[in-house]
Structure formats: structure tokens, C-alpha cells
N, CA, C and O of each residue as an XYZ file, in Angstrom:
892
protein
N     -38.503     12.528     18.393
C     -39.356     13.398     17.728
C     -39.760     14.662     18.394
O     -39.780     14.529     19.618
N     -40.088     15.841     17.978
C     -40.457     16.816     18.665
C     -41.863     16.701     19.069
O     -42.602     16.051     18.329
N     -42.393     17.288     20.242
C     -43.748     17.346     20.747
C     -44.604     18.047     19.750
O     -45.606     17.467     19.333
N     -44.283     19.312     19.306
C     -45.098     20.127     18.581
C     -44.700     20.183     17.049
O     -43.607     19.824     16.609
N     -45.441     20.538     16.524
C     -45.204     20.732     14.715
C     -44.139     21.882     14.751
O     -43.978     22.761     15.598
N     -43.444     21.619     13.569
C     -42.145     22.582     13.404
C     -42.639     23.875     12.656
O     -42.857     23.959     11.448
N     -42.756     24.736     13.475
C     -43.352     26.171     12.946
C     -42.218     26.709     11.860
O     -42.554     27.152     10.762
N     -41.303     26.649     12.147
C     -40.113     27.102     11.392
C     -40.162     26.658      9.830
O     -39.773     27.414      8.940
N     -40.704     25.295      9.573
C     -40.731     24.869      8.280
C     -42.092     24.874      7.649
O     -42.363     24.155      6.687
N     -43.057     25.809      8.285
C     -44.474     25.726      7.784
C     -44.620     27.158      7.346
O     -44.559     28.089      8.149
N     -44.806     27.308      6.106
C     -45.053     28.526      5.246
C     -46.349     29.216      5.615
O     -47.260     28.520      6.064
N     -46.519     30.554      5.462
C     -47.966     31.152      5.457
C     -48.907     30.404      4.544
O     -49.998     29.999      4.943
N     -48.441     30.215      3.235
C     -49.392     29.459      2.385
C     -49.627     28.159      2.716
O     -50.626     27.633      2.226
N     -48.790     27.402      3.582
C     -49.072     26.151      4.242
C     -50.320     26.197      5.194
O     -51.233     25.383      5.328
N     -50.061     27.492      5.863
C     -51.229     27.726      6.942
C     -52.379     28.293      6.188
O     -53.502     28.034      6.622
N     -52.272     28.973      5.202
C     -53.739     29.390      4.593
C     -54.506     28.101      4.072
O     -55.728     27.980      4.166
N     -53.693     27.185      3.534
C     -54.162     25.979      3.099
C     -54.939     25.158      4.324
O     -56.044     24.640      4.161
N     -54.242     25.120      5.491
C     -55.024     24.427      6.529
C     -56.102     25.156      7.006
O     -57.079     24.509      7.382
N     -56.134     26.357      7.069
C     -57.227     27.157      7.522
C     -58.444     26.816      6.565
O     -59.557     26.467      6.956
N     -58.050     26.976      5.248
C     -59.198     26.774      4.305
C     -59.776     25.358      4.346
O     -60.960     25.118      4.115
N     -58.891     24.473      4.646
C     -59.241     23.172      4.459
C     -59.983     22.572      5.989
O     -60.580     21.500      6.086
N     -59.789     23.441      6.964
C     -60.470     23.169      8.239
C     -62.015     23.462      8.468
O     -62.481     24.544      8.113
N     -62.701     22.615      8.986
C     -64.234     22.812      9.289
C     -63.906     23.717     10.623
O     -63.713     23.130     11.688
N     -63.851     24.999     10.562
C     -63.677     26.016     11.597
C     -65.118     25.945     12.395
O     -66.227     25.663     11.943
N     -64.728     26.293     13.726
C     -65.797     26.363     14.567
C     -66.425     27.713     14.165
O     -65.680     28.523     13.614
N     -67.810     28.067     14.395
C     -68.499     29.204     14.016
C     -67.660     30.577     14.465
O     -67.668     31.486     13.635
N     -67.050     30.765     15.518
C     -66.566     31.868     16.000
C     -65.126     32.194     15.284
O     -64.533     33.257     15.472
N     -64.668     31.195     14.482
C     -63.468     31.684     13.558
C     -63.663     31.282     12.122
O     -62.739     31.065     11.338
N     -64.993     31.198     11.835
C     -65.188     30.928     10.388
C     -64.772     32.063      9.613
O     -64.418     31.889      8.447
N     -64.775     33.579     10.300
C     -64.444     34.533      9.306
C     -62.924     34.541      9.037
O     -62.513     35.532      8.432
N     -62.015     33.594      9.389
C     -60.796     33.558      9.153
C     -60.419     33.167      7.614
O     -59.250     33.277      7.247
N     -61.178     32.823      6.944
C     -61.205     32.280      5.543
C     -61.537     33.672      4.624
O     -61.221     33.732      3.435
N     -62.132     34.642      5.250
C     -62.523     35.901      4.327
C     -61.362     36.530      4.036
O     -60.553     36.947      4.866
N     -61.251     36.621      2.494
C     -59.887     37.074      1.856
C     -58.636     36.868      2.652
O     -57.872     37.743      3.058
N     -58.526     35.232      2.853
C     -57.432     35.025      3.520
C     -56.106     35.255      2.719
O     -55.069     35.683      3.226
N     -56.256     34.947      1.524
C     -55.079     35.066      0.409
C     -54.474     36.414      0.529
O     -53.249     36.533      0.556
N     -55.423     37.634      0.617
C     -54.977     38.848      0.720
C     -54.124     39.097      1.764
O     -53.063     39.708      1.630
N     -54.626     38.557      3.018
C     -54.210     38.878      4.297
C     -52.632     38.174      4.336
O     -51.610     38.747      4.713
N     -52.718     37.132      3.965
C     -51.233     36.479      3.982
C     -50.367     37.115      3.161
O     -49.222     37.335      3.556
N     -50.799     37.517      1.855
C     -49.952     38.344      1.047
C     -49.385     39.748      1.821
O     -48.224     40.151      1.765
N     -50.378     40.313      2.472
C     -50.077     41.381      3.245
C     -48.839     41.149      4.504
O     -47.931     41.930      4.788
N     -49.100     40.022      5.027
C     -48.341     39.586      6.021
C     -46.809     39.164      5.517
O     -45.803     39.469      6.157
N     -46.794     38.513      4.431
C     -45.458     38.177      3.841
C     -44.567     39.342      3.380
O     -43.336     39.357      3.413
N     -45.498     40.451      2.883
C     -44.897     41.785      2.445
C     -44.137     42.473      3.627
O     -43.273     43.320      3.403
N     -44.479     42.091      4.874
C     -43.717     42.554      6.118
C     -42.583     41.691      6.656
O     -41.898     41.879      7.662
N     -42.536     40.698      5.757
C     -41.324     39.825      6.155
C     -41.870     38.604      6.932
O     -41.035     37.743      7.208
N     -43.156     38.398      7.329
C     -43.539     37.440      8.078
C     -43.942     36.199      7.062
O     -44.971     36.170      6.387
N     -42.970     35.233      7.093
C     -43.209     33.940      6.072
C     -43.371     32.767      6.525
O     -43.735     31.934      5.695
N     -43.189     32.357      7.786
C     -43.437     31.256      8.444
C     -44.456     31.407      9.552
O     -44.821     32.486     10.019
N     -44.892     30.159      9.935
C     -45.820     30.088     11.156
C     -45.110     30.598     12.271
O     -45.655     31.407     13.022
N     -43.731     30.136     12.489
C     -42.859     30.720     13.445
C     -42.794     32.113     13.721
O     -42.885     32.558     14.865
N     -42.632     32.850     12.656
C     -42.525     34.266     12.679
C     -43.878     35.081     12.941
O     -43.941     36.196     13.459
N     -45.022     34.253     12.448
C     -46.012     34.887     12.650
C     -46.634     34.803     14.170
O     -47.322     35.712     14.636
N     -46.330     33.677     14.840
C     -46.594     33.477     16.244
C     -45.872     34.389     16.966
O     -46.341     34.852     18.006
N     -44.616     34.761     16.490
C     -43.667     35.643     17.272
C     -44.301     37.056     17.102
O     -44.204     37.834     18.052
N     -44.805     37.365     16.210
C     -45.329     38.866     15.883
C     -46.731     39.081     16.446
O     -47.233     40.190     16.630
N     -47.278     37.978     16.687
C     -48.821     38.194     17.127
C     -48.571     37.614     18.736
O     -49.516     37.141     19.368
N     -47.315     37.700     19.264
C     -47.330     37.119     20.467
C     -48.111     37.916     21.782
O     -48.679     37.387     22.737
N     -47.935     39.349     21.488
C     -48.408     40.200     22.483
C     -49.404     41.124     21.748
O     -49.461     41.305     20.532
N     -50.215     41.699     22.750
C     -51.203     42.873     21.982
C     -50.465     43.866     21.494
O     -50.942     44.422     20.504
N     -49.248     44.332     21.969
C     -48.592     45.525     21.291
C     -48.008     45.008     20.149
O     -48.033     45.863     19.264
N     -47.386     43.760     19.715
C     -46.817     43.171     18.592
C     -48.148     43.230     17.603
O     -48.058     43.836     16.536
N     -49.142     42.710     17.914
C     -50.294     42.424     17.330
C     -50.767     43.872     16.563
O     -51.078     43.919     15.373
N     -50.759     44.974     17.429
C     -51.206     46.112     17.059
C     -50.233     46.670     15.987
O     -50.589     47.463     15.115
N     -49.057     46.221     16.118
C     -47.906     46.803     15.095
C     -48.176     46.106     13.746
O     -47.904     46.649     12.675
N     -48.719     44.887     13.845
C     -48.807     44.253     12.676
C     -50.062     44.738     11.710
O     -50.044     44.905     10.491
N     -51.134     44.906     12.621
C     -52.510     45.331     12.090
C     -52.008     46.706     11.569
O     -52.374     46.941     10.417
N     -51.261     47.655     12.153
C     -50.895     48.992     11.425
C     -50.147     48.758     10.190
O     -50.519     49.315      9.157
N     -49.093     47.961     10.198
C     -48.219     47.832      9.209
C     -49.139     47.187      7.898
O     -49.034     47.608      6.746
N     -49.974     46.183      8.283
C     -50.476     45.451      7.162
C     -51.948     45.981      6.746
O     -52.466     45.685      5.669
N     -52.392     46.572      7.454
C     -53.939     47.084      7.394
C     -55.083     45.982      7.733
O     -56.276     46.154      7.485
N     -54.521     44.807      8.347
C     -55.384     43.870      8.682
C     -56.108     44.282     10.050
O     -55.458     44.885     10.903
N     -57.287     43.998     10.235
C     -57.996     44.255     11.346
C     -57.565     43.615     12.546
O     -57.175     42.449     12.494
N     -57.593     44.276     13.675
C     -56.904     43.560     14.886
C     -57.758     42.479     15.286
O     -57.185     41.536     15.831
N     -59.202     42.396     15.113
C     -59.890     41.430     15.504
C     -59.649     40.105     14.736
O     -59.572     38.967     15.199
N     -59.545     40.539     13.409
C     -58.854     39.246     12.535
C     -57.688     38.626     13.338
O     -57.688     37.444     13.681
N     -56.802     39.400     13.585
C     -55.364     39.025     13.852
C     -55.568     38.138     15.204
O     -55.003     37.052     15.334
N     -56.356     38.650     16.121
C     -56.642     38.211     17.380
C     -57.264     36.750     17.133
O     -56.939     35.860     17.918
N     -58.024     36.502     16.221
C     -58.839     35.239     15.804
C     -57.652     34.337     15.290
O     -57.455     33.169     15.626
N     -57.016     34.973     14.550
C     -55.831     34.088     13.759
C     -54.817     33.748     14.961
O     -54.299     32.632     14.956
N     -54.522     34.611     15.943
C     -53.584     34.115     16.873
C     -54.159     32.909     17.815
O     -53.431     32.087     18.372
N     -55.385     32.933     17.890
C     -56.106     31.864     18.742
C     -56.041     30.711     17.798
O     -55.546     29.688     18.273
N     -56.403     30.671     16.676
C     -56.351     29.569     15.805
C     -55.018     28.790     15.791
O     -54.888     27.587     16.017
N     -53.929     29.793     15.450
C     -52.649     28.960     15.440
C     -52.135     28.504     16.741
O     -51.521     27.442     16.843
N     -52.372     29.283     17.740
C     -51.999     28.720     19.139
C     -52.633     27.441     19.424
O     -52.036     26.693     20.198
N     -53.764     27.058     18.920
C     -54.418     25.832     19.198
C     -53.837     24.760     18.511
O     -54.100     23.590     18.785
N     -52.917     25.166     17.469
C     -51.946     23.825     16.853
C     -50.739     23.430     17.779
O     -50.071     22.423     17.542
N     -50.493     24.234     18.806
C     -49.443     24.062     19.839
C     -50.092     23.662     21.372
O     -50.058     24.426     22.337
N     -50.655     22.377     21.377
C     -51.313     22.028     22.780
C     -50.277     22.254     23.852
O     -49.098     21.943     23.681
N     -50.730     22.793     24.946
C     -49.893     23.035     26.131
C     -49.615     21.876     26.917
O     -50.494     21.244     27.502
N     -48.275     21.562     26.939
C     -48.190     20.212     27.678
C     -48.501     19.865     28.925
O     -48.106     20.608     29.823
N     -49.206     18.770     29.236
C     -49.756     18.857     30.553
C     -48.950     17.967     31.628
O     -48.504     16.898     31.212
N     -48.715     18.330     33.031
C     -47.953     17.961     33.822
C     -48.223     16.597     34.169
O     -49.366     16.223     33.908
N     -47.480     15.796     34.674
C     -47.913     14.332     34.897
C     -48.843     14.225     36.111
O     -49.486     13.191     36.288
N     -48.920     15.104     36.823
C     -49.910     14.946     37.896
C     -51.200     14.839     37.607
O     -51.944     14.359     38.463
N     -51.744     15.280     36.294
C     -53.012     15.304     35.736
C     -53.488     13.698     35.640
O     -54.653     13.301     35.656
N     -52.334     12.919     35.540
C     -52.815     11.378     35.410
C     -53.065     10.756     36.708
O     -52.238      9.983     37.192
N     -54.242     11.073     37.345
C     -54.362     10.781     38.881
C     -54.174      9.035     39.146
O     -54.234      8.551     40.276
N     -53.994      8.403     38.188
C     -53.973      6.964     38.253
C     -52.403      6.583     38.535
O     -52.084      5.519     39.067
N     -51.525      7.509     38.143
C     -50.088      7.386     38.193
C     -49.694      7.392     39.574
O     -49.751      8.422     40.245
N     -49.225      6.096     40.116
C     -48.369      6.261     41.442
C     -47.322      7.363     41.434
O     -46.559      7.728     40.539
N     -47.531      7.876     42.917
C     -46.805      9.184     43.014
C     -45.325      8.695     43.051
O     -44.529      9.525     42.612
N     -44.823      7.582     43.462
C     -43.553      7.289     43.424
C     -42.919      7.023     42.017
O     -41.706      7.091     41.824
N     -43.822      6.719     41.068
C     -43.336      6.536     39.423
C     -43.363      8.042     39.008
O     -42.487      8.381     38.212
N     -44.081      8.814     39.355
C     -44.139     10.292     38.907
C     -42.877     10.934     39.508
O     -42.271     11.655     38.715
N     -42.399     10.835     40.631
C     -41.353     11.461     41.269
C     -39.948     10.679     40.596
O     -38.917     11.342     40.478
N     -39.979      9.454     40.233
C     -38.882      9.035     39.400
C     -38.429      9.807     38.127
O     -37.321     10.260     37.840
N     -39.623      9.825     37.437
C     -39.616     10.562     36.218
C     -39.056     12.078     36.325
O     -38.140     12.526     35.634
N     -39.851     12.859     37.425
C     -39.455     14.165     37.589
C     -38.018     14.267     38.010
O     -37.401     15.323     37.866
N     -37.374     13.003     38.618
C     -36.086     13.385     39.110
C     -35.097     13.372     37.955
O     -33.966     13.856     37.995
N     -35.705     12.709     36.842
C     -34.884     12.672     35.600
C     -35.320     13.701     34.451
O     -35.228     13.504     33.239
N     -35.851     14.924     35.145
C     -36.453     16.165     34.469
C     -37.472     15.700     33.452
O     -37.401     16.049     32.274
N     -38.390     14.935     33.906
C     -39.316     14.493     33.020
C     -40.781     14.712     33.716
O     -41.389     13.809     34.291
N     -41.224     15.980     33.582
C     -42.443     16.475     34.362
C     -43.642     16.945     33.804
O     -44.553     17.466     34.446
N     -43.616     16.694     32.255
C     -44.850     16.880     31.563
C     -44.692     16.014     30.475
O     -43.717     15.296     30.254
N     -46.012     16.158     29.614
C     -46.011     15.260     28.433
C     -45.029     15.474     27.311
O     -44.610     14.544     26.622
N     -44.637     16.876     27.132
C     -43.897     17.110     26.182
C     -42.282     16.400     26.346
O     -41.616     15.942     25.417
N     -41.939     16.452     27.610
C     -40.700     16.067     28.004
C     -40.594     14.349     28.026
O     -39.617     13.659     27.734
N     -41.844     13.950     28.440
C     -41.914     12.349     28.104
C     -41.938     11.996     26.772
O     -41.229     11.082     26.351
N     -42.786     12.715     25.970
C     -42.826     12.229     24.524
C     -41.423     12.386     23.881
O     -40.986     11.467     23.188
N     -40.731     13.470     24.075
C     -39.503     13.655     23.598
C     -38.374     12.539     24.009
O     -37.497     12.132     23.247
N     -38.586     12.096     25.461
C     -37.409     11.093     25.702
C     -38.112      9.467     25.572
O     -37.445      8.471     25.853
N     -39.543      9.390     25.107
C     -39.964      8.055     25.117
C     -40.961      7.767     23.972
O     -41.945      7.033     24.065
N     -40.576      8.428     22.918
C     -41.407      8.234     21.530
C     -41.386      6.989     20.753
O     -42.251      6.632     19.954
N     -40.209      6.303     21.098
C     -39.951      4.935     20.478
C     -39.764      3.870     21.633
O     -39.452      4.113     22.798
N     -40.005      2.720     21.100
C     -39.815      1.726     21.828
C     -38.403      1.396     22.458
O     -38.285      0.899     23.578
N     -37.513      1.667     21.764
C     -36.082      1.601     22.275
C     -35.833      2.655     23.460
O     -35.073      2.385     24.390
N     -36.529      3.884     23.368
C     -36.204      4.861     24.133
C     -37.005      4.618     25.636
O     -36.570      4.983     26.728
N     -38.159      3.977     25.409
C     -38.946      3.719     26.375
C     -38.123      2.513     27.149
O     -38.037      2.556     28.376
N     -37.576      1.539     26.469
C     -36.828      0.385     27.246
C     -35.653      1.194     28.020
O     -35.531      1.044     29.236
N     -34.693      2.152     27.210
C     -33.650      2.588     27.989
C     -34.230      3.541     29.176
O     -33.620      3.677     30.237
N     -35.324      4.113     28.926
C     -35.850      5.205     30.128
C     -36.237      4.382     31.375
O     -35.871      4.669     32.515
N     -37.036      3.300     31.034
C     -37.548      2.312     32.066
C     -36.335      1.766     32.915
O     -36.433      1.663     34.137
N     -35.115      1.397     32.184
C     -34.057      0.873     33.039
C     -33.209      2.001     33.726
O     -32.567      1.749     34.746
N     -33.214      3.105     33.220
C     -32.410      4.369     33.801
C     -33.277      4.979     35.042
O     -32.680      5.465     36.002
N     -34.673      4.941     34.998
C     -35.506      5.480     35.981
C     -36.080      4.534     36.984
O     -36.617      4.905     38.028
N     -35.927      3.193     36.580
C     -36.846      2.483     37.362
C     -38.268      2.451     37.313
O     -38.874      1.757     38.128
N     -38.919      3.166     36.394
C     -40.280      3.123     36.223
C     -40.938      1.847     35.550
O     -40.408      1.341     34.560
N     -41.827      1.454     35.973
C     -42.324      0.135     35.314
C     -42.679      0.430     33.762
O     -43.280      1.409     33.322
N     -42.162     -0.647     33.064
C     -42.320     -0.626     31.574
C     -43.607     -0.392     31.121
O     -43.800      0.371     30.174
N     -44.712     -1.090     31.819
C     -46.017     -0.932     31.458
C     -46.793      0.505     31.325
O     -47.471      1.010     30.430
N     -46.371      0.940     32.661
C     -46.553      2.325     33.013
C     -46.278      3.345     32.087
O     -47.156      4.098     31.666
N     -44.663      3.423     31.628
C     -44.063      4.082     30.793
C     -44.765      4.215     29.457
O     -44.947      5.278     28.864
N     -45.198      2.814     28.988
C     -45.832      2.619     27.836
C     -47.084      3.319     27.525
O     -47.404      3.773     26.427
N     -47.765      3.355     28.633
C     -49.159      4.132     28.782
C     -48.961      5.513     28.713
O     -49.600      6.141     27.869
N     -48.095      6.160     29.544
C     -47.676      7.517     29.616
C     -47.276      8.033     28.195
O     -47.639      9.134     27.779
N     -46.531      7.192     27.505
C     -46.094      7.660     26.122
C     -47.129      7.632     25.293
O     -47.265      8.589     24.530
N     -47.881      6.766     25.264
C     -49.211      6.737     24.346
C     -50.153      7.786     24.545
O     -50.825      8.274     23.637
N     -50.201      8.159     25.851
C     -51.045      9.644     26.200
C     -50.461     10.681     25.824
O     -51.101     11.600     25.312
N     -49.326     10.730     25.978
C     -48.386     11.929     25.510
C     -48.491     12.303     23.917
O     -48.479     13.410     23.378
N     -48.601     10.942     23.335
C     -48.470     11.060     21.866
C     -49.885     11.601     21.311
O     -49.851     12.560     20.540
N     -50.921     11.130     21.606
C     -52.238     11.663     21.330
C     -52.783     13.129     21.793
O     -53.625     13.913     21.354
N     -51.890     13.107     22.892
C     -52.174     14.601     23.312
C     -51.582     15.728     22.566
O     -51.835     16.901     22.840
N     -50.806     15.365     21.637
C     -50.091     16.333     20.810
C     -51.148     16.798     19.607
O     -50.915     17.782     18.905
N     -52.278     16.013     19.462
C     -53.399     16.449     18.548
C     -54.133     17.582     19.321
O     -54.410     17.555     20.521
N     -54.428     18.668     18.365
C     -55.418     19.675     18.831
C     -56.603     19.227     19.445
O     -57.363     18.412     18.921
N     -56.790     19.799     20.654
C     -58.108     19.666     21.181
C     -58.261     18.387     22.149
O     -59.297     18.152     22.771
N     -57.000     17.521     22.204
C     -57.199     16.359     22.908
C     -56.446     16.716     24.455
O     -55.311     17.122     24.703
N     -57.521     16.401     25.293
C     -57.186     16.445     26.808
C     -56.766     15.241     27.524
O     -56.893     14.203     26.874
N     -56.301     15.133     28.692
C     -55.970     13.897     29.289
C     -56.989     12.903     29.207
O     -56.763     11.743     28.862
N     -58.138     13.361     29.530
C     -59.509     12.408     29.732
C     -59.594     12.002     28.344
O     -59.491     10.794     28.131
N     -59.758     12.762     27.385
C     -59.978     12.607     25.959
C     -59.037     11.343     25.396
O     -59.394     10.332     24.792
N     -57.705     11.772     25.815
C     -56.514     10.901     25.453
C     -56.869      9.397     25.876
O     -56.758      8.442     25.107
N     -57.282      9.321     27.115
C     -57.575      7.880     27.813
C     -58.764      7.191     26.804
O     -58.745      5.994     26.515
N     -59.684      8.034     26.370
C     -60.662      7.537     25.711
C     -60.153      7.070     24.395
O     -60.457      5.928     24.050
N     -59.534      7.691     23.737
C     -58.899      7.408     22.402
C     -57.998      6.106     22.566
O     -57.862      5.351     21.603
N     -57.374      5.840     23.800
C     -56.398      4.786     23.827
C     -57.200      3.405     23.972
O     -56.964      2.320     23.441
N     -58.366      3.837     24.981
C     -59.392      2.849     25.303
C     -59.971      2.109     24.052
O     -60.137      0.896     23.919
N     -60.271      3.217     23.073
C     -61.038      2.966     21.825
C     -60.134      2.116     20.961
O     -60.653      1.508     20.026
N     -58.765      2.005     21.191
C     -57.808      1.411     20.189
C     -56.910      2.376     19.419
O     -56.003      1.970     18.692
N     -57.163      3.531     19.584
C     -56.520      4.686     18.759
C     -55.082      5.208     19.710
O     -54.980      6.349     20.161
N     -54.283      4.380     19.850
C     -53.119      4.763     20.898
C     -52.167      5.619     20.395
O     -51.078      5.677     20.966
N     -52.393      6.303     19.413
C     -51.200      7.035     18.881
C     -51.825      8.135     17.864
O     -52.922      7.975     17.330
N     -51.018      9.244     17.663
C     -51.551     10.387     16.847
C     -51.553      9.820     15.335
O     -52.331     10.316     14.521
N     -50.636      8.732     14.950
C     -50.626      8.197     13.650
C     -51.937      7.487     13.402
O     -52.551      7.590     12.340
N     -52.370      6.701     14.516
C     -53.690      5.924     14.297
C     -54.901      6.743     14.273
O     -55.858      6.399     13.580
N     -54.926      7.998     15.116
C     -56.137      8.822     14.965
C     -56.127      9.500     13.614
O     -57.196      9.672     13.027
N     -54.835      9.944     13.019
C     -54.748     10.478     11.454
C     -55.392      9.439     10.553
O     -56.182      9.812      9.686
N     -55.122      8.264     10.697
C     -55.407      7.364      9.662
C     -56.766      6.834      9.756
O     -57.186      6.159      8.816
N     -57.599      7.085     10.907
C     -58.757      6.663     11.216
C     -59.786      6.899     10.221
O     -59.587      7.845      9.460
N     -60.945      6.156     10.069
C     -62.173      6.523      9.373
C     -63.035      7.115     10.423
O     -63.410      6.399     11.352
N     -63.364      8.301     10.359
C     -64.164      9.195     11.305
C     -65.553      8.346     11.628
O     -65.879      8.207     12.807
N     -66.232      7.873     10.748
C     -67.305      7.161     11.490
C     -67.071      6.055     12.402
O     -67.756      5.791     13.390
N     -65.982      5.392     11.962
C     -65.546      4.229     12.779
C     -65.052      4.747     14.165
O     -65.294      4.117     15.195
N     -64.375      5.877     14.158
C     -63.798      6.310     15.349
C     -64.782      7.013     16.316
O     -64.653      7.060     17.539
N     -65.827      7.576     15.555
C     -67.046      8.107     16.498
C     -67.822      7.138     17.105
O     -68.312      7.370     18.210
N     -68.042      5.861     16.420
C     -68.765      4.865     16.999
C     -68.139      4.238     18.163
O     -68.721      3.880     19.187
N     -66.695      4.130     17.855
C     -65.723      3.647     18.936
C     -65.857      4.283     20.100
O     -66.190      3.736     21.152
N     -65.560      5.645     19.930
C     -65.735      6.513     21.223
C     -67.192      6.555     21.714
O     -67.292      6.616     22.939
N     -68.138      6.538     21.144
C     -69.325      6.256     21.898
C     -69.480      5.236     22.492
O     -70.087      5.215     23.563
N     -68.956      4.134     21.919
C     -69.132      2.851     22.836
C     -68.261      2.833     24.065
O     -68.618      2.251     25.090
N     -67.041      3.517     23.949
C     -66.072      3.411     25.062
C     -66.781      4.328     26.237
O     -66.615      4.096     27.435
N     -67.564      5.360     25.745
C     -68.149      6.330     26.726
C     -69.402      5.853     27.361
O     -69.921      6.499     28.271
N     -69.874      4.815     26.941
C     -71.375      4.376     27.375
C     -71.438      4.182     28.824
O     -70.667      3.541     29.538
N     -72.653      4.949     29.190
C     -72.843      4.998     30.761
C     -72.008      6.222     31.244
O     -71.845      6.386     32.453
N     -71.486      7.065     30.359
C     -70.775      8.133     30.559
C     -69.608      7.791     31.523
O     -69.414      8.430     32.557
N     -68.916      6.844     31.162
C     -67.855      6.306     31.684
C     -66.711      7.456     31.896
O     -66.101      7.517     32.964
N     -66.455      8.355     30.831
C     -65.370      9.391     30.952
C     -66.046     10.717     30.913
O     -65.420     11.585     31.521
N     -67.033     11.061     30.420
C     -67.595     12.161     30.601
C     -69.280     12.365     30.016
O     -69.766     11.638     29.150
N     -69.840     13.230     30.528
C     -71.222     13.429     30.153
C     -71.416     14.090     28.813
O     -70.721     15.063     28.520
N     -72.231     13.665     28.069
C     -72.356     14.073     26.694
C     -72.196     13.200     25.737
O     -72.149     12.018     26.076
N     -72.071     13.546     24.300
C     -72.004     12.634     23.397
C     -70.818     13.382     22.433
O     -70.712     14.604     22.335
N     -70.112     12.579     21.872
C     -69.224     13.172     20.803
C     -69.767     13.022     19.212
O     -70.036     11.953     18.665
N     -69.851     14.221     18.674
C     -70.468     13.875     17.243
C     -69.629     13.771     16.202
O     -68.450     14.086     16.366
N     -70.125     13.279     14.858
C     -69.243     12.897     13.869
C     -68.600     14.163     13.297
O     -67.447     14.111     12.868
N     -69.285     15.265     13.276
C     -68.647     16.397     12.847
C     -67.312     16.772     13.624
O     -66.281     17.067     13.019
N     -67.411     16.738     15.024
C     -66.101     16.935     15.752
C     -65.102     15.816     15.580
O     -63.890     16.022     15.520
N     -65.649     14.649     15.505
C     -64.599     13.517     15.084
C     -63.938     13.703     13.955
O     -62.775     13.318     13.834
N     -64.690     14.400     12.862
C     -63.847     14.607     11.446
C     -63.013     15.703     11.747
O     -62.173     15.943     10.880
N     -63.015     16.482     12.804
C     -62.221     17.678     12.968
C     -60.795     16.960     13.524
O     -59.646     17.198     13.153
N     -61.189     16.156     14.377
C     -60.143     15.459     15.287
C     -59.259     14.754     14.263
O     -58.032     14.852     14.268
N     -59.956     14.044     13.392
C     -58.894     13.093     12.477
C     -58.115     14.158     11.625
O     -56.903     13.996     11.484
N     -58.715     15.201     11.070
C     -57.888     16.272     10.307
C     -56.764     16.953     10.986
O     -55.731     17.329     10.431
N     -57.093     17.089     12.369
C     -56.171     18.043     13.118
C     -55.010     16.814     13.109
O     -53.884     17.084     12.690
N     -55.299     15.582     13.543
C     -54.316     14.580     13.615
C     -53.229     14.327     12.382
O     -52.081     13.910     12.541
N     -53.812     14.652     11.198
C     -53.100     14.602     10.176
C     -52.112     15.751      9.961
O     -51.297     15.641      9.044
N     -52.117     16.805     10.703
C     -51.087     17.740     10.690
C     -49.888     17.442     11.600
O     -48.786     17.982     11.498
N     -50.238     16.526     12.493
C     -49.144     16.394     13.472
C     -48.189     15.401     12.961
O     -48.659     14.358     12.508
N     -46.778     15.590     12.969
C     -45.603     14.847     12.705
C     -45.688     13.629     13.495
O     -45.378     13.699     14.684
N     -46.093     12.446     12.961
C     -46.381     11.192     13.637
C     -45.664      9.918     12.907
O     -45.585      9.811     11.683
N     -45.171      9.002     13.809
C     -44.763      7.881     13.453
C     -45.247      6.735     14.241
O     -45.542      6.821     15.433
N     -45.320      5.647     13.532
C     -45.963      4.608     14.577
C     -44.649      4.094     15.602
O     -43.533      3.930     15.110
N     -44.854      3.909     16.764
C     -43.675      3.573     17.732
C     -43.901      2.347     18.265
O     -43.099      1.864     19.065
């Protein structure tokens, strides 16, 4: 499976529905303002998929050209770009996992696996992990943990530390997060973080609901 969502097969109408259904953070709440009209204006310029929208908003120069062609305010397009780019979490290099023995990391890098995206795409299924363990010499248990971390880190907002929290709480895959009851997940995360085991602060129910919803947009299979 691919690490990121397939932007080529997501229409702008699908994007509109996602934005309208999302409990947006305050700084992006204005994205819903006349969003239907803005999507229609983009489509009239031949921008019909999430992939083409990302490409057309990729640089300030391209964004300005879209603004001029559609009449959409540049500030709005900038917020839109930030929102859609958050749907594509940047893969983390394996060295962020400070518990991973260096020799194991080197073995994976020798096989061109240096970040969570490469790892997930090579080890998303049990069969793939078994074959990878044999070919790389990496400990099977270590490889299993890395694959689980890579899986949940495909979800919007999930950092390496938060991924470890989710797994410790029993939500060791994007599919499990997507299927979670937000109240139960919030309680489990609070319990796991007791004594500030992972970070200072508290995870609220509202953010947990956002997390569950974001996970539902990730193409996920139980592995």
C-alpha cells in the first residue's frame, strides 16, 4: 500500500466534503466560506483533482496565478494549501526512533529503507515483514514495531512520539484509530500518558475526535 492518500483519485468535490465535515482549527475555519463557489471556480480552470490542486498551489507564483484566474483571495488559497498539505504527513527518518539500535537502522538503510514511507511500503503486510526480516537480518519484533509506527504516522498530525502513545494504548494501526470510539481513545491516551510519560499536557476529546476522523481518510487495511 502507498504511504499517502491517492491524490489523483480525489476530486475537488471530495475535498469540499472533507473540509466541510472537518472540525477545523480556528485559523482555518474560514475555509468553509462559500467553498462550493470556490471549488467551482477552480474546476473551471481545469483543476479537478486534489493532485492538480496541490501542483497549482505548490509555489507562491503558481498560487498567485490561480488567484488571478479564479478571483479567489490569495489568503484563502494559502490557507487551503496548508490544509491540504497537512493531509500528506512528511515521512520521518528512522533516526527519530531513538530506541532503534543503530545496527538495525543501518541494515534497513542498506536496503534503501531510510524513512517511514519506504518502510511502510515495504513492510505493510505480515508477509512483507517476514520477507524483509529474512532479507535484511533485522529482528522481526523490531520490524513489527517500526511497521506499526509507520502505519499510524500516515494519519494527519501523528508525530513519532504520539505514534508510540497510540500503540501503547492498543491502537497499533491507522485502521484501529479510524474505528475507535473517540471517548475510549481519549481515556486510553490519558491513561498511557499518566505522569507525563510521553509529554506534558493533556489530550482533549475534541482533538481526539479530529484524530479519529482524520484516520478515516487514510487508506488502511488491517495487517
